[in-house]
C-alpha positions in Angstrom: 138.2 -123.2 122.0 140.1 -125.5 124.5 139.9 -129.3 124.2 137.1 -131.0 126.2 138.1 -133.0 129.3 135.1 -135.1 130.4 134.3 -138.1 132.7 134.4 -141.2 130.5 131.2 -142.4 132.0 128.8 -139.4 132.6 130.5 -137.1 130.2 130.5 -134.2 132.6 133.4 -131.8 132.4 136.3 -132.6 134.8 137.8 -129.1 134.7 138.2 -127.9 138.3 137.1 -131.3 139.7 138.8 -134.2 141.3 139.0 -137.2 139.1 140.7 -140.7 139.0 142.4 -142.2 136.0 141.4 -145.9 135.5 142.1 -148.1 132.5 143.6 -145.0 130.8 140.4 -143.1 131.1 139.4 -140.2 133.5 136.4 -140.6 135.8 134.7 -138.3 138.2 134.7 -139.5 141.8 131.0 -140.7 141.9 131.4 -142.6 138.6 134.7 -144.1 139.7 133.2 -145.4 142.9 130.0 -146.8 141.2 132.1 -148.5 138.5 135.2 -149.8 140.2 134.7 -149.7 144.1 134.3 -153.1 145.9 131.4 -153.8 148.2 132.1 -154.4 151.9 131.3 -158.0 152.8 130.2 -156.9 156.2 127.9 -153.8 155.6 127.2 -154.5 151.9 128.0 -150.8 151.0 130.6 -149.5 148.5 134.1 -149.0 149.8 134.8 -145.5 148.5 138.0 -144.4 146.9 139.1 -142.5 150.0 138.3 -145.3 152.4 140.9 -147.8 153.7 140.1 -151.1 152.3 141.0 -154.5 153.7 141.0 -157.7 151.7 140.9 -161.3 153.1 140.0 -164.5 151.2 138.4 -162.8 148.2 136.3 -160.6 150.5 136.6 -156.8 150.9 135.9 -154.8 154.0 135.9 -151.3 155.2 138.5 -150.8 157.8 135.8 -150.1 160.5 133.9 -153.2 159.4 136.9 -155.6 159.7 136.0 -156.6 163.3 136.0 -159.7 165.6 132.7 -161.5 165.4 132.6 -162.0 169.1 134.0 -158.9 170.9 133.7 -156.4 168.0 137.3 -155.6 168.4 139.0 -154.0 165.3 141.2 -156.5 163.5 142.8 -154.0 161.1 146.2 -154.3 162.9 145.6 -157.4 165.0 146.2 -161.1 164.4 143.1 -163.0 163.7 141.6 -166.2 162.4 138.5 -167.4 160.6 136.0 -170.0 161.9 133.0 -170.9 159.7 133.6 -167.6 157.8 133.4 -165.6 161.0 136.4 -163.4 161.9 137.7 -163.9 165.4 140.6 -162.2 167.3 143.1 -164.5 168.8 141.7 -164.1 172.3 138.1 -165.0 171.3 139.3 -167.9 169.2 141.3 -169.3 172.0 138.5 -168.9 174.6 136.0 -170.6 172.3 138.1 -173.3 170.6 141.4 -173.9 172.4 141.8 -176.2 175.3 142.3 -175.0 178.8 145.1 -176.2 181.1 143.6 -178.4 183.8 146.3 -177.3 186.2 146.1 -173.5 186.0 142.7 -173.2 184.1 144.3 -170.8 181.6 143.9 -171.1 177.7 146.6 -173.1 176.0 147.5 -170.8 173.2 147.9 -172.1 169.7 151.6 -172.8 168.9 152.6 -173.2 172.7 154.1 -176.4 174.0 151.5 -178.6 175.7 150.9 -182.1 176.9 147.7 -184.1 176.3 146.8 -187.2 178.3 143.5 -189.0 179.0 141.4 -186.3 177.3 143.1 -183.5 179.4 145.5 -180.8 178.3 148.3 -179.1 180.3 150.8 -176.3 179.6 154.2 -178.0 179.4 155.3 -176.3 182.5 152.1 -177.1 184.4 152.4 -180.9 184.0 154.5 -181.6 187.1 155.3 -184.7 189.3 152.9 -184.9 192.2 155.8 -185.7 194.5 158.8 -183.6 193.6 156.8 -180.9 191.8 159.3 -180.8 188.8 158.0 -180.6 185.2 157.8 -184.0 183.7 158.1 -182.7 180.1 158.8 -185.5 177.6 160.0 -187.9 180.3 158.2 -191.1 181.2 155.6 -190.8 184.0 153.2 -193.2 185.8 149.6 -192.1 186.5 148.0 -193.0 189.9 144.3 -191.9 190.1 144.5 -188.1 189.6 148.1 -187.8 190.2 151.1 -188.2 187.9 154.5 -189.2 189.0 158.0 -189.2 187.4 159.4 -192.7 187.4 162.0 -192.1 190.2 159.3 -190.6 192.6 156.8 -193.4 191.8 159.4 -196.1 192.6 160.4 -194.4 195.8 156.8 -193.9 196.9 155.0 -197.1 195.7 157.3 -199.7 194.2 158.0 -202.8 196.5 161.5 -203.2 197.7 163.5 -206.3 197.9 163.6 -207.9 201.3 167.3 -208.6 201.1 168.9 -205.6 199.4 166.1 -203.0 200.1 166.4 -201.7 196.5 163.3 -201.1 194.3 161.9 -204.1 192.7 160.8 -202.7 189.3 159.5 -205.9 187.7 159.5 -209.6 188.1 161.0 -211.0 191.2 160.0 -213.7 193.7 157.5 -213.6 196.5 158.4 -215.7 199.6 156.4 -215.5 202.7 154.4 -212.6 201.3 157.7 -210.6 200.8 159.3 -209.5 197.5 162.8 -210.5 196.5 164.9 -209.9 193.4 165.6 -213.2 191.7 169.3 -212.6 192.2 168.7 -212.0 195.9 166.6 -215.1 196.7 169.3 -217.5 197.6 169.7 -220.8 199.4 170.7 -220.0 203.0 173.2 -222.9 202.8 175.1 -222.9 199.4 173.8 -219.4 198.2 172.6 -220.8 194.8 169.7 -218.8 193.3 166.3 -220.5 194.1 164.1 -218.9 191.5 162.7 -221.5 189.2 163.6 -224.5 191.3 162.2 -226.5 194.1 163.1 -225.3 197.6 162.0 -225.6 201.2 162.5 -223.7 204.4 163.7 -224.1 207.9 163.4 -221.4 210.6 162.1 -219.0 208.0 165.1 -219.5 205.8 165.0 -220.9 202.2 167.1 -223.9 201.3 167.7 -225.8 198.1 166.8 -229.5 198.3 170.3 -230.6 198.4 171.3 -228.3 201.4 168.1 -229.1 203.2 168.6 -232.8 202.9 172.2 -232.5 204.0 171.5 -230.3 206.9 168.0 -231.3 208.2 166.4 -234.2 206.4 166.2 -237.7 208.1 168.3 -240.4 206.5 167.0 -243.5 204.9 167.6 -246.6 207.1 168.6 -248.6 204.0 170.6 -246.2 201.7 171.6 -243.5 204.3 170.5 -240.8 201.8 168.3 -237.9 202.9 164.5 -238.3 202.8 163.3 -235.0 201.5 159.8 -235.9 200.3 160.4 -233.8 197.1 160.0 -235.0 193.5 157.1 -237.2 194.3 159.1 -239.3 196.7 157.1 -241.1 199.4 158.7 -242.7 202.5 157.8 -245.2 205.2 158.2 -244.5 208.9 158.4 -247.1 211.7 159.7 -246.7 215.2 161.7 -243.6 214.6 163.2 -245.1 211.5 162.5 -244.0 207.9 162.9 -245.6 204.5 162.5 -244.3 201.0 159.5 -246.2 199.6 161.8 -247.9 197.1 164.2 -248.9 199.8 161.6 -250.5 202.1 162.4 -254.1 201.2 163.0 -257.3 203.1 166.6 -257.3 204.5 167.0 -261.0 203.5 165.3 -261.4 200.1 164.9 -257.8 199.0 161.2 -258.2 198.2 159.3 -254.9 198.5 157.4 -254.5 201.8 155.3 -251.5 200.7 151.7 -252.3 201.5 152.6 -255.8 202.9 153.1 -257.2 206.4 156.6 -257.2 207.8 158.3 -258.3 210.9 161.1 -256.4 212.6 164.0 -258.4 213.8 166.5 -256.3 215.7 167.9 -254.0 213.0 166.3 -256.0 210.1 162.8 -255.9 208.6 161.7 -259.2 207.2 158.8 -260.5 204.9 156.5 -263.2 206.2 158.5 -266.0 204.4 161.9 -265.0 205.6 160.6 -264.5 209.1 159.1 -268.0 209.0 162.5 -269.5 208.1 164.2 -268.2 211.1 
C-alpha cells in the first residue's frame, strides 16, 4: 500500500489534485485560500491564490479593486497617492488638491516649479512681466494692482525721472517746483554746489545758494555793504530805497540802535533824536 498524501487541514487525499506547500505542509487549494489568503480591503473578499494581489500600507487589494476613488481608473500600473485613506490617481489628486495657475488656469502639478504671491499660484513660465512679457522667475518684481513688472520695466514706465539728467529717480532725491531731482543734480546755478540739505533761494526759476544769491542779486546794507538776504532769521530796515541789517541800523554819530525808535535822515546819515538836536 502506497503512503498517504493528504491535505494538512481537511485530510483529503491530494493525489491527482493541485495543492500548495505552505509552512512545509501541503494544502488543497480551498484550504490554502481559507487559511492563508488575505482579504481585499476594498471588496472584503479573499484574494485567491491565482489572483494578482497588490499591497499598500498594510492593506491588500485584488488587482481589479485597486482603483482611483474618484474616476475608478485602475491604479495597478499607474502613479497614485492617498488622501484620507482614499486612493487617487495623479490627475484626480491634482484637480482636487493642487493649485491652479491664475495665468493659464491649468493645474500646477506636484514637483513642478511654481511661484506663489498674494494667495495666488503661477507656473514659473507663466509669471511674466506685464510690460516686456518675459518670465520674471526668481528676479525682483514690483506689483501694481493686478499687474507685475520686472524692475527695469517698472522704472521705465512709472518711476520719476530727474529734471536735470533725465535718469530714473529710484529713491530719495529732492523736489523743487514740483519736479524731482537727484541730490547730486540739484545744484546752485551760480557756484554748482549741491543744495540738498541747506538753505537756498531762487531767481528766474533757478536755485541759488545763499552766498551766490547775495552776491548776485541781494541788496547791500547801507552800513556794512554786505548782502541782505533775509535768511537765518535776519531782519532788515528799508527807508527811501536804502536798506540796513537790523543790527546795522544805528545812529551814524553815536551808534545807538534806531530799531523801533525815531530817527532823522541827514543827507547820507541817519541820526537819533539827541544827535540831531546837537546839530
